[in-house]
TORKOL-4160 file (C-alpha; in steps of 0.2 Angstrom, whole numbers, padded with zeros to 4 digits, m for minus):
227
<pt num="1" X="m0040" Y="0036" Z="m0066"/>
<pt num="2" X="m0039" Y="0023" Z="m0080"/>
<pt num="3" X="m0025" Y="0027" Z="m0092"/>
<pt num="4" X="m0036" Y="0023" Z="m0107"/>
<pt num="5" X="m0028" Y="0022" Z="m0124"/>
<pt num="6" X="m0011" Y="0027" Z="m0116"/>
<pt num="7" X="m0011" Y="0012" Z="m0105"/>
<pt num="8" X="m0008" Y="0000" Z="m0120"/>
<pt num="9" X="0009" Y="0010" Z="m0123"/>
<pt num="10" X="0014" Y="0008" Z="m0104"/>
<pt num="11" X="0021" Y="m0010" Z="m0104"/>
<pt num="12" X="0028" Y="m0010" Z="m0086"/>
<pt num="13" X="0022" Y="m0002" Z="m0070"/>
<pt num="14" X="0024" Y="0001" Z="m0052"/>
<pt num="15" X="0011" Y="m0005" Z="m0039"/>
<pt num="16" X="0011" Y="0006" Z="m0023"/>
<pt num="17" X="0004" Y="0003" Z="m0007"/>
<pt num="18" X="m0003" Y="0019" Z="0001"/>
<pt num="19" X="m0004" Y="0020" Z="0020"/>
<pt num="20" X="0013" Y="0020" Z="0027"/>
<pt num="21" X="0021" Y="0020" Z="0009"/>
<pt num="22" X="0015" Y="0036" Z="0001"/>
<pt num="23" X="0006" Y="0044" Z="0016"/>
<pt num="24" X="0011" Y="0045" Z="0034"/>
<pt num="25" X="m0004" Y="0037" Z="0042"/>
<pt num="26" X="0002" Y="0020" Z="0050"/>
<pt num="27" X="0002" Y="0027" Z="0067"/>
<pt num="28" X="m0015" Y="0035" Z="0065"/>
<pt num="29" X="m0023" Y="0019" Z="0060"/>
<pt num="30" X="m0013" Y="0010" Z="0075"/>
<pt num="31" X="m0023" Y="0023" Z="0087"/>
<pt num="32" X="m0039" Y="0021" Z="0078"/>
<pt num="33" X="m0038" Y="0002" Z="0080"/>
<pt num="34" X="m0033" Y="0004" Z="0099"/>
<pt num="35" X="m0048" Y="0015" Z="0102"/>
<pt num="36" X="m0059" Y="0003" Z="0092"/>
<pt num="37" X="m0053" Y="m0013" Z="0103"/>
<pt num="38" X="m0055" Y="m0004" Z="0119"/>
<pt num="39" X="m0072" Y="0002" Z="0115"/>
<pt num="40" X="m0077" Y="m0017" Z="0111"/>
<pt num="41" X="m0069" Y="m0022" Z="0128"/>
<pt num="42" X="m0053" Y="m0029" Z="0121"/>
<pt num="43" X="m0036" Y="m0021" Z="0127"/>
<pt num="44" X="m0024" Y="m0023" Z="0113"/>
<pt num="45" X="m0006" Y="m0017" Z="0115"/>
<pt num="46" X="m0003" Y="m0003" Z="0102"/>
<pt num="47" X="0015" Y="m0011" Z="0097"/>
<pt num="48" X="0004" Y="m0027" Z="0092"/>
<pt num="49" X="m0008" Y="m0016" Z="0082"/>
<pt num="50" X="0006" Y="m0007" Z="0073"/>
<pt num="51" X="0014" Y="m0024" Z="0068"/>
<pt num="52" X="m0003" Y="m0029" Z="0061"/>
<pt num="53" X="m0006" Y="m0013" Z="0050"/>
<pt num="54" X="m0005" Y="m0017" Z="0032"/>
<pt num="55" X="m0017" Y="m0031" Z="0033"/>
<pt num="56" X="m0034" Y="m0028" Z="0029"/>
<pt num="57" X="m0047" Y="m0029" Z="0043"/>
<pt num="58" X="m0053" Y="m0046" Z="0038"/>
<pt num="59" X="m0036" Y="m0052" Z="0043"/>
<pt num="60" X="m0031" Y="m0040" Z="0056"/>
<pt num="61" X="m0046" Y="m0042" Z="0068"/>
<pt num="62" X="m0044" Y="m0061" Z="0070"/>
<pt num="63" X="m0025" Y="m0060" Z="0070"/>
<pt num="64" X="m0026" Y="m0047" Z="0085"/>
<pt num="65" X="m0041" Y="m0054" Z="0094"/>
<pt num="66" X="m0042" Y="m0072" Z="0089"/>
<pt num="67" X="m0059" Y="m0072" Z="0080"/>
<pt num="68" X="m0069" Y="m0063" Z="0067"/>
<pt num="69" X="m0078" Y="m0048" Z="0071"/>
<pt num="70" X="m0081" Y="m0038" Z="0056"/>
<pt num="71" X="m0092" Y="m0025" Z="0064"/>
<pt num="72" X="m0076" Y="m0018" Z="0071"/>
<pt num="73" X="m0070" Y="m0013" Z="0055"/>
<pt num="74" X="m0084" Y="0000" Z="0053"/>
<pt num="75" X="m0080" Y="0006" Z="0071"/>
<pt num="76" X="m0062" Y="0008" Z="0065"/>
<pt num="77" X="m0067" Y="0019" Z="0051"/>
<pt num="78" X="m0077" Y="0030" Z="0063"/>
<pt num="79" X="m0062" Y="0031" Z="0074"/>
<pt num="80" X="m0050" Y="0035" Z="0059"/>
<pt num="81" X="m0062" Y="0048" Z="0053"/>
<pt num="82" X="m0057" Y="0059" Z="0066"/>
<pt num="83" X="m0039" Y="0057" Z="0065"/>
<pt num="84" X="m0037" Y="0056" Z="0046"/>
<pt num="85" X="m0035" Y="0074" Z="0043"/>
<pt num="86" X="m0019" Y="0073" Z="0052"/>
<pt num="87" X="m0012" Y="0062" Z="0039"/>
<pt num="88" X="0001" Y="0069" Z="0027"/>
<pt num="89" X="0009" Y="0064" Z="0011"/>
<pt num="90" X="0028" Y="0060" Z="0013"/>
<pt num="91" X="0039" Y="0073" Z="0004"/>
<pt num="92" X="0041" Y="0072" Z="m0014"/>
<pt num="93" X="0027" Y="0059" Z="m0016"/>
<pt num="94" X="0019" Y="0067" Z="m0030"/>
<pt num="95" X="0035" Y="0071" Z="m0039"/>
<pt num="96" X="0039" Y="0052" Z="m0038"/>
<pt num="97" X="0023" Y="0048" Z="m0046"/>
<pt num="98" X="0025" Y="0060" Z="m0059"/>
<pt num="99" X="0043" Y="0055" Z="m0063"/>
<pt num="100" X="0037" Y="0037" Z="m0065"/>
<pt num="101" X="0023" Y="0042" Z="m0077"/>
<pt num="102" X="0034" Y="0053" Z="m0087"/>
<pt num="103" X="0046" Y="0037" Z="m0090"/>
<pt num="104" X="0030" Y="0028" Z="m0098"/>
<pt num="105" X="0027" Y="0017" Z="m0082"/>
<pt num="106" X="0010" Y="0014" Z="m0076"/>
<pt num="107" X="0007" Y="0020" Z="m0059"/>
<pt num="108" X="m0005" Y="0008" Z="m0049"/>
<pt num="109" X="m0011" Y="0010" Z="m0031"/>
<pt num="110" X="m0016" Y="m0005" Z="m0022"/>
<pt num="111" X="m0023" Y="m0001" Z="m0005"/>
<pt num="112" X="m0034" Y="m0008" Z="0009"/>
<pt num="113" X="m0042" Y="0009" Z="0012"/>
<pt num="114" X="m0061" Y="0010" Z="0011"/>
<pt num="115" X="m0068" Y="0021" Z="m0002"/>
<pt num="116" X="m0071" Y="0036" Z="0011"/>
<pt num="117" X="m0052" Y="0035" Z="0017"/>
<pt num="118" X="m0047" Y="0032" Z="m0001"/>
<pt num="119" X="m0054" Y="0049" Z="m0007"/>
<pt num="120" X="m0044" Y="0058" Z="0006"/>
<pt num="121" X="m0028" Y="0049" Z="0004"/>
<pt num="122" X="m0029" Y="0053" Z="m0015"/>
<pt num="123" X="m0032" Y="0072" Z="m0011"/>
<pt num="124" X="m0016" Y="0072" Z="0000"/>
<pt num="125" X="m0005" Y="0063" Z="m0014"/>
<pt num="126" X="m0011" Y="0077" Z="m0026"/>
<pt num="127" X="m0006" Y="0066" Z="m0041"/>
<pt num="128" X="m0022" Y="0061" Z="m0049"/>
<pt num="129" X="m0017" Y="0065" Z="m0067"/>
<pt num="130" X="m0003" Y="0052" Z="m0065"/>
<pt num="131" X="m0012" Y="0037" Z="m0058"/>
<pt num="132" X="m0017" Y="0025" Z="m0070"/>
<pt num="133" X="m0026" Y="0013" Z="m0059"/>
<pt num="134" X="m0033" Y="0012" Z="m0041"/>
<pt num="135" X="m0037" Y="m0005" Z="m0034"/>
<pt num="136" X="m0045" Y="m0006" Z="m0017"/>
<pt num="137" X="m0050" Y="m0020" Z="m0004"/>
<pt num="138" X="m0068" Y="m0017" Z="m0010"/>
<pt num="139" X="m0062" Y="m0026" Z="m0026"/>
<pt num="140" X="m0055" Y="m0042" Z="m0018"/>
<pt num="141" X="m0061" Y="m0056" Z="m0007"/>
<pt num="142" X="m0046" Y="m0057" Z="0004"/>
<pt num="143" X="m0034" Y="m0043" Z="0008"/>
<pt num="144" X="m0015" Y="m0043" Z="0012"/>
<pt num="145" X="m0005" Y="m0054" Z="0015"/>
<pt num="146" X="m0016" Y="m0064" Z="0002"/>
<pt num="147" X="m0011" Y="m0059" Z="m0016"/>
<pt num="148" X="m0027" Y="m0055" Z="m0021"/>
<pt num="149" X="m0025" Y="m0036" Z="m0023"/>
<pt num="150" X="m0009" Y="m0037" Z="m0032"/>
<pt num="151" X="m0016" Y="m0050" Z="m0044"/>
<pt num="152" X="m0031" Y="m0039" Z="m0047"/>
<pt num="153" X="m0019" Y="m0025" Z="m0051"/>
<pt num="154" X="m0009" Y="m0034" Z="m0063"/>
<pt num="155" X="m0026" Y="m0041" Z="m0072"/>
<pt num="156" X="m0033" Y="m0023" Z="m0073"/>
<pt num="157" X="m0018" Y="m0016" Z="m0079"/>
<pt num="158" X="m0014" Y="m0028" Z="m0092"/>
<pt num="159" X="0003" Y="m0033" Z="m0085"/>
<pt num="160" X="0010" Y="m0049" Z="m0079"/>
<pt num="161" X="0022" Y="m0052" Z="m0064"/>
<pt num="162" X="0038" Y="m0048" Z="m0075"/>
<pt num="163" X="0032" Y="m0032" Z="m0080"/>
<pt num="164" X="0029" Y="m0024" Z="m0063"/>
<pt num="165" X="0035" Y="m0022" Z="m0045"/>
<pt num="166" X="0028" Y="m0017" Z="m0029"/>
<pt num="167" X="0033" Y="m0004" Z="m0017"/>
<pt num="168" X="0026" Y="m0006" Z="0001"/>
<pt num="169" X="0030" Y="m0002" Z="0019"/>
<pt num="170" X="0025" Y="m0018" Z="0028"/>
<pt num="171" X="0029" Y="m0037" Z="0029"/>
<pt num="172" X="0012" Y="m0039" Z="0023"/>
<pt num="173" X="0014" Y="m0030" Z="0007"/>
<pt num="174" X="0030" Y="m0040" Z="0004"/>
<pt num="175" X="0022" Y="m0057" Z="0008"/>
<pt num="176" X="0007" Y="m0052" Z="m0004"/>
<pt num="177" X="0019" Y="m0048" Z="m0018"/>
<pt num="178" X="0030" Y="m0064" Z="m0016"/>
<pt num="179" X="0014" Y="m0074" Z="m0018"/>
<pt num="180" X="0010" Y="m0068" Z="m0035"/>
<pt num="181" X="0028" Y="m0068" Z="m0041"/>
<pt num="182" X="0031" Y="m0049" Z="m0040"/>
<pt num="183" X="0047" Y="m0041" Z="m0034"/>
<pt num="184" X="0046" Y="m0029" Z="m0021"/>
<pt num="185" X="0055" Y="m0014" Z="m0014"/>
<pt num="186" X="0051" Y="m0007" Z="0003"/>
<pt num="187" X="0052" Y="0009" Z="0013"/>
<pt num="188" X="0055" Y="0011" Z="0032"/>
<pt num="189" X="0044" Y="0026" Z="0034"/>
<pt num="190" X="0029" Y="0015" Z="0039"/>
<pt num="191" X="0038" Y="0010" Z="0055"/>
<pt num="192" X="0045" Y="m0008" Z="0051"/>
<pt num="193" X="0063" Y="m0010" Z="0052"/>
<pt num="194" X="0075" Y="m0012" Z="0037"/>
<pt num="195" X="0080" Y="m0029" Z="0043"/>
<pt num="196" X="0062" Y="m0035" Z="0045"/>
<pt num="197" X="0059" Y="m0029" Z="0027"/>
<pt num="198" X="0074" Y="m0038" Z="0020"/>
<pt num="199" X="0069" Y="m0054" Z="0029"/>
<pt num="200" X="0052" Y="m0052" Z="0022"/>
<pt num="201" X="0059" Y="m0052" Z="0004"/>
<pt num="202" X="0062" Y="m0034" Z="m0001"/>
<pt num="203" X="0076" Y="m0034" Z="m0014"/>
<pt num="204" X="0079" Y="m0016" Z="m0009"/>
<pt num="205" X="0075" Y="m0005" Z="0005"/>
<pt num="206" X="0074" Y="0014" Z="0006"/>
<pt num="207" X="0070" Y="0027" Z="0019"/>
<pt num="208" X="0056" Y="0035" Z="0011"/>
<pt num="209" X="0048" Y="0041" Z="m0006"/>
<pt num="210" X="0061" Y="0055" Z="m0007"/>
<pt num="211" X="0074" Y="0042" Z="m0007"/>
<pt num="212" X="0066" Y="0031" Z="m0020"/>
<pt num="213" X="0065" Y="0047" Z="m0031"/>
<pt num="214" X="0084" Y="0049" Z="m0029"/>
<pt num="215" X="0087" Y="0032" Z="m0034"/>
<pt num="216" X="0074" Y="0031" Z="m0048"/>
<pt num="217" X="0084" Y="0023" Z="m0060"/>
<pt num="218" X="0092" Y="0010" Z="m0048"/>
<pt num="219" X="0076" Y="0001" Z="m0043"/>
<pt num="220" X="0065" Y="0003" Z="m0058"/>
<pt num="221" X="0078" Y="m0007" Z="m0067"/>
<pt num="222" X="0071" Y="m0022" Z="m0057"/>
<pt num="223" X="0057" Y="m0022" Z="m0070"/>
<pt num="224" X="0060" Y="m0032" Z="m0084"/>
<pt num="225" X="0052" Y="m0026" Z="m0100"/>
<pt num="226" X="0045" Y="m0039" Z="m0112"/>
<pt num="227" X="0053" Y="m0043" Z="m0128"/>
């Protein structure tokens, strides 16, 4: 999904989170983590898990149980495997990405999903021909809310912070964006309230990708093209 020679002509871009932003999967991940912790003998309330979804597993696990236990990440993958088919792209996602691409913007995905999960997510989005770059947690040492994944997305896309913005659904997306100087807009379809997203630094908040598409001109103007 490298834009190749066209990428040089695309001077600005939009970096999307995937789970909860483009695909309705946040609550499926919450359930998968609840089952994972229960199986490990730890009862973690689902509301606490939901509020941590958006972090990578390297951050989520110690945040919820107070210590690192990396083997639980694979257990989560196993539990999510049985739930992932229920995930659906939000309405008008592929149309949104195609519209951005047709305007000459790079479309970049930055996700904590593992390769197996990512393959299924991309199939649900169904817009491979419009996606210029995908950066996953496999390519960074520390996941959101650390800025690594967005910094890597900028580097691989040949962009600087003034040429891109982030679209996410969690406070962790917004914290990561802020730490590398990227403006961010947010959607509430991942289950985080408008007030929390605004407090975390979202410059605009929308209901879902369909509303992003309806106000395309409004929020893409936040990207400042280089002189």
